[in-house]
N, C-alpha and C positions, 0 to 999 in steps of 0.2 A: 504494499500500499504506500509506503513511503516514496518508491520510485515513481509513481503516479503523480506526485506532487512536483516533479521537475518537468519544465517544459521542453519543448525540442530546441537544442542548441541553434544559435544564429552564427553565421560567418560571412564576414564580407571583406573582399579585397579592396584596397585603394585604388588598384588598376588591375585589370583582367589580363594585361599583356605586359611582358617583361624581356629585356634582351641582356645577353651577357656574350662574354667572348672566351674561347678555349685559351686557357692561361692568363686569363684577366686578372687584374689586381684591382680590388675595390669595385667590383661590378655593381650595377645599380640593384637596388633592392625593392620590395613592395611591402607596404603596410597590411596588415590583417587585423580585422576587429572581430572579436568573438563574444558571445554572451549566452546566458541560459537563465530563464526565470527560475527562481528558487535556488539558485546556486551562485557562488563567489566564482567570478571569472577566473581567479587563479587556479580554480580546481579543473579547469578545462585543459584537455590535451589536445595538440595539433600535431598531425603527421601527414606526411606524404604517403599515399597508399598505392598510386598507380602512376605509371609514365607510359605514354603512347609510344615513346620511342627511347627506350633506356639508353641506346648508344650515345644519344645527345645529352641527356642527363637522366640519371635514374632516381628512385626514390631516395636512396642514400645520399644523393648529391644535394637534397634539399635540407637547408637548415633553418628552423623556426627558433627565433630567440625572444626574449621577453616574457613578462608575466602579466597577469592582470587580463584586462580586456583588449590591450593593444599589443600585438606582436609584429615581428619584422620577419620576412621571408627572403632567404638568399639562395642562389643556386649556382652550383659549380658546373660548368659546362666541360664536356669530354669530346664532342664532335660538333662539326657544323651542321645546322639544320634546325628543325622545329620539334617540339614535343609538347603535348598537353599533360600537365601535372594535376593529379587529383589531391586535394587536400582535405583532410578529414578532421573535423573536431569531435571528439568523444566527450561528452558531459557526464554528470552524474545520473544514475539510473540506467547507464548503458545508452543513452539516447546518443545519436550522432547526426552530423549534417556535413555535407560536402561542398565544395567549390572547386572550380577549375581555374588554373593558371596557364596561360597560353605562352610558351617560352621560345625564344629564337636565339640561337648561338651562331655567332660569326667565327670565322677561323683565328687561329693564334697568328699573332703578327711579331715582326722583328722588334725588339726594344720593348717587349710586352710589359715589362715591370715598370716601365716609365710611360706607359699609354694610359689615357683615360678616355672615356667615351661620353660624347655631348649628345644626349637623346632629344627627341622631340622634333628634330629636322635633320636632313642628311647633307644639305648643299652649303655647309659652312663656307663663306667666301670672302670674309674680312673679320678682323678681331683686333680689339684694343684692351689694354689693361684698365681694369677698374679699380685696382688697389686691393691688397689683403688676399691676393691669389685668386681674385674673381675676374672674369673675362666677359666683355661684351662682344657678341657674335652677331654677324649679319649672315643671311641666307640668300643666295641669288634666285631662288624660287619663290620668294614671298616678300614682302615689305615689313616684316617682323623683326625687331632686335630683341635678342634674348641675353639674359644675365646668367652665367654658370659659375659655380664653384670649380675652378679649374684643378683643384687638388683630388676630386673625386669624380667617379662616373654617375651619370644621372640627369634627370630634367632640369630644365631652367629654373632658377630661383624665381624668377618674373621675367615677363616680357612686355613688350610694347608693339602693338599693331598700328603702323603709321599710314594705312592705306588711306584714311580720311585726311589726315594731316597733309599727305602728299598730293591728294586729289588724284590719285593714281587708279587707272583701270586695270593695269597689268603690273607685274614686277618691274621695279626699277632695275633689276639685275645689279644689285650692290656688288662691287667688287673691290673697292679700295676704301680705307679708313685712316685718319690720322688725327691725334689729339693734340690740342694746344690749350693748355690750362684746363678750363672746364668746358671747353668747347670740342666736340667731335665733329669732323667733316667726313662725310661719306659721299662716294661718287659711284654713279652707275657705270656701265661698261662703255656707255657712249654709243657702241656700235650697232650695227644691224643684228636682228636675231639669227638663230641658226638656219633659218630658211631664207636669209638675205633680205628680210623685210625690215623696213624702218618702223620702229616702235618709239613713240614720243616719250613715254615713260623712262625709257633708258638714258634719255639725255637729260639726267638730273644730277646736280650736286646739292647736298642738303646738310643742315646742321642739326645737332642735338646738344642740349646743355646738361651737364652731369651735376648733380648734387649728391652730397654723400659719398661713400666709398665702400668696397667690399659688399658683403651681404646687404647692406643699407643703401646701395646705389640706386638712384633714382634718374630717369631721364625726362626731359622736356623737349618737344619739338622746337627748333629754332626757325630757320629760313630755308628757302630753296631757290636755286636758279636753273634755268632749262635751256642754256644756250652755248654751253662750252663746247659741244660737238660742231656747231655751225662756225663757232669762232676759231676752232683749230683748223678746221677745213679752209676758212678763209685766210688764216695767217699762213698756211702752207702753200696755198695758190699765190699768194702775194710774194712769197719768197721762192718761187721757181718750181714749186710742187715736188720737192726733192723726197718727200715721203709718201706721195701719191694718196693722201687723204681723201681727195674728191672722188678719185675712181674707186677706193676701198669703201666708201659710204654708199656708193650709187646703188640703186635698187636691183636686187638680185645678187649682190655681193656678200658672201659670207664672212663673218668678222675673224674667224680663226684660220687664217692662212698667212703664209710668209709675208704676203703683200696685203694683209688685211688691216682692220682698225679696231682695235679691242684694247681697253684700259684695265689694268687690274691692280695696279699699284699706287699709292698715295702717301706722301710724306712731305714735312716741310724742309725746306733748305736749311743749312747751318746758320744757327743765330737769328732765324726769321720766324715770325708768327703770320706772315702775309704771303710770301713766297712758297708755292707748293711744287714739288715734284710730282709730275703726273707719269707714272711708268706704264709702258705699253707691253702687252703680251704679243700684239702685232701692230705694226710691221717689224721686221728685222730690217737692218740697214747694212748693206742692201738686202732686198728680200730673197735670200738664197741660204744654203747651207753655209755656216760660218759667219753669217751676218751679225752685226752688233745690235745690242738692246738699246732701245730708245727712251730718253726721259725728255719731256718739255716742261720747262718751268712756268708756271703760271704765277705771275708776279703780285697779283692782286686777289688771290684765292678768297680773301675775307669779303670781298665785294662780289666776286663771281657767285658765291652761295647766296647772295641776295638778288641776283639777276642781272648784275652789271656786266657789260662786254669784258671779256678777259683781255689781259695784256700779258705778253709773252717774253720770257728772256731767251738766251741762247741755247739751243736745245744740247743735250748731252748724249754722247754715244758711247756705250761701254762694252768692252770685250767680256763677254760672259761665256765664252767657249761655244758660241753658236747658239745659246739659250736666250730666252727673252725673260722679261720681269713678271714674276707672279706676285710678289708683294715686296715692299721695302719699308724698314723701320728705323728710326733714329732714337738714340737714348739722350740724356741729359749732358753726357760729355761730347755729343756730336758724333758718336760712332754709329755707323749704319750697319745692318745687315740686309742683303738683297736676297730674297728666295727666287732661285732662277729656275726655269723649267722650259720645256719644249712649247712653242706657239700651238702645237696640234694636240698635245696629250690631254686626255680627260682623265687619265688614271696613272698609275706609276709605272706605265709600261715603257717611258723614255726617261733619260737622265733628269735628275734634279740635284741642285747644289745650293750651299749657301756661300755667299761671298760677303767679306767685310769691305767698307770703303769709307772714306773720310768725307764724302758729300761734295768734294770739290771738283768741278769740271776740269777734264784734263788729267786727273789722277785716276789711275785705273783700279778697279777692284781686286781683292786677293781672295782666292778661293779658300774657304775654311773647312768644308765638309762636303763630301758626297753623301746624298741622302739615300736611304734604302728605297729600292724600287720594285719589289716583289710583293708587296702586300695591296690590298684593295684601297681605292681612293687616290687622290692626287694632292700633293703638298700645296696648299693654298694661302696660308696666313702665318705671319710672324706677330706673335701677341706682343712681345717687349724685347728690347735688347738689353742684356746685362752688361756689365764693365767687361769689355773683351779683353783687357789687360790682366784681369783677375783669374788667378788659378782656378780651375774647376767650374768657371762660369757656365750656366745652362741657360738654354732658350727654349721656349715652348712654341711649338709648331702645330697648326690645325690643318687637317685634310678636309677636302670636299669629297664625300663619298657617294654623292647624288646618283653617279652612273654606276655604282659598284653592285655586283651581285653578291650581297653580304651572307646569304644564308643558303646558296646553292641551288635554288629553284628557277634561276633564270630571271628573276624580278629585279629591277633596279632600285635602289634603295629609295629614291625619290618617288616611285610608284607604289611603295608599301603602303597598305590601308591603314595601319595603326602607327602613330607617331612614337609610341615606346619602342618600336622596332627600327625606327629610323635614327640614324646616328651619324655623327662625324667623329673623328679621332684626333686627340691631341696627343703629342709625344715630346718629352723633354730629351734634348741633346746637349752633350758637353761640348763647349766651343772654346773654352778657355784653357 
């Protein structure tokens, strides 16, 4: 008769979908809430009782921690793929209830111990330091900025959807970012889309204002300008058309070609808060194997972000071993890191490298590190630059995994139905 006084337990996951990685460190976890009428929640026992694919993760690979009504579920992955994990709560009186966690595991990666996964989106395209180990990340498939704890894997701490503020119908295709004080400048790719079509929203430079830092970081939309593409084309034509911007932006021209038009890097010149270096993924100069990477200084970027006509300095051509600019970042000491990659590669099938530079035109960069290229995703962003003269200095890089088949079923990450399964990867590398 005593057992009848206990109700059926309840069990609820904070999210029904979770991702991890083989060999991952600090993989995302999910919360679990349990209760039973007539019983103290601490008396309830939660176990994994079934796995639909134990080669990916079995019941023994599920760890449930915590007491009382709130528990935490972690999973250790053994192989790439998907599995459904049945979690059973057993209450007093022998009563039980179950729920299902849909789990996806990506493969092991090089430098796995230094890798973390930023979930909720997969096309990370620009990143800036928010202080305290937190990172502001843009995605080139939407107009949402996300704040992550860069020390752990998991979902964003908070996010800001800027569709309305930007009055954008489509993605801006954010590809570059640079921070000056409490202002972050963000730029779209400025080029045509992959089908060679002009999309006005991509011709955008905008700002956000940062308040607070770390986990308390907040963003407010600032201003936007929508003419840098046209100004670059007009400037190039006025100077003999050396870079072919007019042809590269014509209808039908795709941006990711050796002679294309595609911006991916943004950082300010040494000692300046107004002159910004705009780094190009395409074109190479000349547009052929072994061509140099291109930077065009915009000397009034603070005003360009308000819609003013751009003014330009002398272009900078850098020998990056035939690679182009995927990102560039400066620290307080005026040291730069350039993330260099192929104009063509959407993943790590082509070489990527880090170069140091002093930001001075005419001074050539020096290769610091060849980046690993066997794993999914393409190296896309430099979060911040450490003191490169310090022994053991480490830099955090972020990949764009949007085109990656993370789980072995042929689905690109950007097309996955559940944001918990979408992710980009950040990795720390020693450069000092």
